[in-house]
N, C-alpha and C positions, 0 to 999 in steps of 0.2 A: 541551538534553537530549542526552546522548551516545547514539549508536546502540546501544551495547551494553546500554543500559537498556531497549530495546524488548522487549516480550514476544513471543517467536517464535510464529508461526502458520503453518499450511500453507494451500495453495490446493487446492480441490477441482477436479480435472481431469475435466471432463465431456465431453471430446473430445480433441482434439490440442492441448492447451494446455501441455504440458511445457516448450516453448520459452519461454513467457511466465513460467511459474513460476521457471525457472532464471534468467531475466534479472532479474526484479523482486527475487528474493531476493539475487542478487549485488549489485544496486544498494543494497539495504538496509544493507549493511556499509560503504558509502561515506558517511562522516560529512558531508562538505560537501553532498552531494546531498540527503541526508535533512534536513539543517538548512534548506536552500533550500525544500524542500517543506513543512516545518513552519512556516516564517515566516508565511504567511497565517493560520495557526491561532492564532499567539501575539499578533498585533496586532489591534486593534479596528477593522479596515477594514470598512465596511459592504459587504454583498454587492451587487454590481451585476449585473443580469440578463445583460447582454451585455458582460461584462468581457473584457479582452484575453486572459486565460487561457482563457476559455470559447470564444472565437471563433478566435483565432489559434494557440493552443497546446493543442489537445485532448489530446495525449499527456501534456503537463505537468500538465494539469488531472486526468487520470486517475491519474497517479502521486501527485498531492497527495491525492486522495480515497483512494487505496490506503494511504498512510501513516497516514491517520486511523483505519484499521482496527487499528492496533497500539497497545496500551496499555503502560504502564510497570508492571513487576511490583510487587506490594505490598511496602511497606517492611519488614514483619515477615519475610517470606520471604527478602528480600534479605540480611538480617542472619544468617540461618541458615548455619552453616559446613558443613553436611552436603553433601559433594560428590556424593552419590548423588541428591540432590534436584534436579529440574529443572522449573521452572514454564513452561508454554506455554499459548497460547490455542487456541480451537477453529478448525479449518480453515473457510474460507469460499470462496464463489464470487467470482471477480474480475470482477463485473459492470461495474465502472467502466471496464473496457477494451473493453467490447462495441462501442460506437460507433466507437472508434478502429480496432478490428480489421475492422469492416465496410468501412472505407475501403480496406483492402488486399485483402479477399476479399468483394466485395459480393454474391456469389451464395450465401453461407452463410446458412442459416436463422437467424432471430433467437433469442436466448436461450442465453447461455453455460450457464446453469443448466439 
C-alpha cells in the first residue's frame, strides 16, 4: 500500500498534543516507515502477549496501532476526477500514545481524551 492511498484523518488535541500531531502526520508521508508499521498487519503472525514490540519498543507499537486507524479511500471515489472533492476520515484521540507519553511526563493525569 502506498502512503498516498491512506485516508487522511485529524487528531483531537485534548491538551498540549500539537507536537504529537505534527510529528505523527509528518511520519505518515514517509513511505518506508508506514510500510514497516503495516507489515505486522499484512502477515498472519499470531499475537503474542509479551511480544518484543510490546515490551522493548512501546513507541513503535503505538505507531503501529496509530497506522491501523487510517483506511484506504473507497475505489469509486478515487476514480472521480473532480479536483474539488477530497475524502477524509473522522478525527480521533491518539490514545495509543498515552502510555508512552506517561514515561516522559509521569505526573500528567491519565486520559488523553
